[in-house]
N, C-alpha and C positions, 0 to 999 in steps of 0.2 A: 504495500499500500507504500501509496507517495501521497506527503506532505507538498503546500506550495509554501506554505512558510512555514521554517524553522525556527526549533526553539532555541538550536543551536549554536549559544555566545560565538565563536568562534567563528562560524560563517559567516552572522549579523558582523563582525569585525573586519574577515577579507572582503568582506562586497560591498561594504562602506568605500572602498575607491573606485570603486564602478560604475560607482552613482552618475545620473549625468544633476549638471550645475546649472543653476538658473541665473549665474551670476556671467561675464563677461570674460572671456578666456583672456588668453596671456595675449594675445593679439591684439585687443582691443581693447589695451594697456592697463589689466589688470593681471597682478605678480600670482603665481600659481596657488593654491589652494592648500594651506596650512598641512603638516603632517602631524602625524599622531604623536605628543609630549614623547614618547620613547625610543622612535623610530629619526625625533628630531637631536637627539643625545645621542646616537647613535651614531646619526648621520656627523656632526660634533666633532665627534670624537673620533672619525678616522681624516680629520684635516691636519692633526700633528705629525699623520706617518704615510708612508706610501703602501707596504699594507701592514697591517693586524690578522690577525687571529680573530675567527668571530668568540670562541669561547672567554679569551682574556679579556676582551672588549666589554661581553655581558658582564664576568665578573667586576672588574672595574667600574660601569657603573651599577651593579648591584643587581643585575636581572638574573630571573631565572631563567630558566634555557627556552621554555618556551615565549617567553618576552623578545629574549634577541632571536629566538627560531621567526614570531610574527614579522617584526622589526625588517628583520635581514630579508625577509620575505616581500616583505610589501617594499623598499627600498629596492633592488633587486627589477620584480616588475615596473618600474617606475624610471628604470633605468638612471637609478641612480648610486646604484652598488657596482661592480661585477664581486664574483665570486671566483674564488679557485681552489688550489688542495699545493700545499705545502707538506708533503710526505702524508701524515697522517691529521695531518689540521686541516680546517677549513680557512682559507682568506681571504681576505674584503677589502676592495679599494675606491676608493672615491671615481668614478667617470668624469669626462668633463662637465657632463650634467649636472651631476651633484655638486663639482665644486661651483660653476655657477650659483644655481640653487644657496648654496651656501653665500656667498658672494652677497644675495637678494636678504637675506634675512639678520 
């Protein structure tokens, strides 16, 4: 049995970034909609380093595994960070789009 509306909080969070906005877009003089605070913190933490381990950034910011995973997932979907591997660790780095967004903040 399928349900149209899920009470799953993770689906709600992940779908929040896919909703259309009634406000003007960046090409109409308005900046990008704000990121959730956790994602913004992760993005800012990457400004000082070329590559960072995902787990280390999460630990430094006091985030749970779920919080850092959700934030990184959102940032990757928005093309603000790129994720790679360094041995056994997941690493991430700012993209040009991510750096440009940080300059706006």
